[in-house]
FILO-951675 format. One record per residue (C-alpha): x, y, z. Coordinates in steps of 0.001 Angstrom, whole numbers, plus 500000, padded with zeros to 6 digits. Example, Ala and Ser with C-alpha at 12.3 -4.5 7.8 and 13.67 -1.06 7.14 Angstrom:
BEGIN
512300495500507800/513670498940507140/
end
This chain:
BEGIN
081978049372475856/082742046136476707/080841042790475068/080404040410478062/079216038279475373/078766038008471715/076384034273471537/073660033301470480/070978032178473005/072710028590473477/076173030092473740/079307028292472275/079693025441472869/077338024254472667/076204021362475471/077260018155474413/077993019172470914/080924017855468785/080155020652466560/084529022005465585/083889025496466493/082173024021469854/085225021847470137/087700025016469399/090760026258471825/090431029772470506/089114031831473448/087414034178470394/085186031426469436/083901030365473238/080483032902473657/078676033635476316/074727035042476143/074824038787474268/075149041676476473/077108044670476662/078958046968479397/078731050637478680/080790052819480993/081103056245481419/082229059090484382/081756055897486722/078918055261485249/077997051258484564/075163049733482476/074423047251481304/072138045944478522/070466042507479041/070693040320481588/071132036913480601/071644032873482483/075703034273482172/075578037353484207/076869036254487642/079644034390485057/080118037871483312/080084040498486287/082947037986488210/085282037580485145/084597041624484110/084978042322487591/081944044776487775/081640045842491560/078603048697490110/075639048737488708/074107051431487440/070807050241485429/069958047734482444/068108048484479504/066591045305478198/065720044959474801/063087042090475320/061715038950477460/063503036147476021/065073034323478461/068856034507477060/068435038250477728/066813038434481611/067389035007482770/069700036577485178/068088039108486876/067993036923490071/071512037114490135/071312041407490736/070902040705494304/074158041710494802/074349044582493569/070963045650495455/072274044629498702/075182047054498051/073445050049496511/069983049768496904/067179048823494014/068614049181490853/066460051118487839/066268049415484805/064290050323481842/062054048559480247/058816047740477420/055764047470479025/055293043409477638/058981042353478559/058044043854482423/054834042095482299/056690038703481275/058604039007483552/055998039384486882/054498035764485595/058233034732484713/059956036020488155/056642036881490775/058543036112494023/060427039275492996/058008041541490990/054538040643492725/054163042412495942/051904039541497714/054465036739496561/057921038872496621/060283036210498596/062897038581501562/065549038848499355/065077038867496119/066064041885493823/064469045016494019/064431047745491116/062950051199489978/061499050362487433/061110052598484372/059178052185481110/059726053026478068/058693052354474432/060432052813470857/058488056477470688/060270058720473634/063990059004474215/064719058533478057/068226059937480244/070286057781481937/073556058450483340/073339061933481987/072807060952478494/069714060581476065/069294057254474801/067353056347471582/065151053367471522/065863051127467960/062504049038467426/063364045405465084/061692043175464473/062587039191465903/060628037627463048/057114039103464224/058388040286467517/059322043985468658/062875044284470089/064284047496471193/067855048484469861/069846051385471210/071404054626470225/073928056407472904/075387060075471541/076763057917468385/076513053931469187/073671051822468069/073641048698470018/071347046192467804/070317042193468525/068010039803467494/067379041591464460/065122039975461283/063545043320460022/064043046778460950/061131049523459039/062907052639457499/061255055493459816/063854052881462967/066868053424460173/066362057166459792/067226057031464069/070907055576462885/072730057755460743/075655058850461753/077265055995463926/080863055976464899/079816052372466045/077233049953465229/076802046569466477/074628044626464968/073089041189465393/074415038449462600/074012034444463750/075274032861461165/075650032557456300/072472030677456217/069593032758456266/066987031830459369/063769032930459897/063626035206463094/067417036531462709/069742038448460151/071872036400458326/075596037843457440/074717038699453811/071532040451455432/073059042137458103/075797043985455375/072474045423453787/071841047307456737/075410048528457159/075395049666453265/072137050899454184/072522053018457006/076968053926457071/078364053500459890/082067054731460572/082392050593462407/080390047812462631/080607044986465120/078842041947464669/077290040045467552/074719037327468904/076854034297467026/075776030856466673/078518028696466377/077261027521462349/078905030806462071/082081029536461669/085523030055463388/085843033471464040/089384034011462581/088334032437459384/085407034515459491/086724037905460126/089048037732456810/086012036977455006/083886040578456241/084482043575454433/086152046535455415/085199047986459111/083197044911460141/084103042965462722/083091039935464289/082965040532468720/084107038087470912/083260038199474698/085932040702476873/086437043106473245/086837046234474805/086026049659472564/087114052723473445/083988055655472918/085848058731472942/
end
């Protein structure tokens, strides 16, 4: 698993910001919008395709894309969709997996891609697979379990693959969804900052969830500049809880 981006919707540095974290020289304090690349058996799966997608593909030399799974429709998780074109030109239609509500949003926002009557020549093409929290699905020979979380009131899908889980834009999780993610080797969980936030977990709330499900290791993502400096925050975290950073690679074997 490669963390392509670990920042919140504005990324770090924030445009025009004089916040100390935005001015940091530490590469771990520079965060693109949140996304991960999972690779097994020469199969590349990406979770979310935000506005930094092109930069992420070039930075990490990803020349093949087998599937994309979307968590929800917000721009920081979907607006890089046009930059999938080079993969389509080489490989043909790219399979994508998403909830019907997310597809409806993309059909409205990217009508020139998804509307057959408005489709622009050369735009990316997809094999569309609708998913929901009730049913597991298979990608690249792996069984994937959707986990529904709430981003305030908006349902968002996280995913369990083998003994890892990726949950972003979390504010609350119902107990029946938490039951899907016990016995994890690795949990990736969003945590925005130390102060409370109306739509995202803060550090204390994230740690409460971690203590409930007890994964072996947890990596926090979707991080705001308000969290503070990476190195300073890392020293304050509980054992086996880490701040992720762009470019972090985890060997899931």
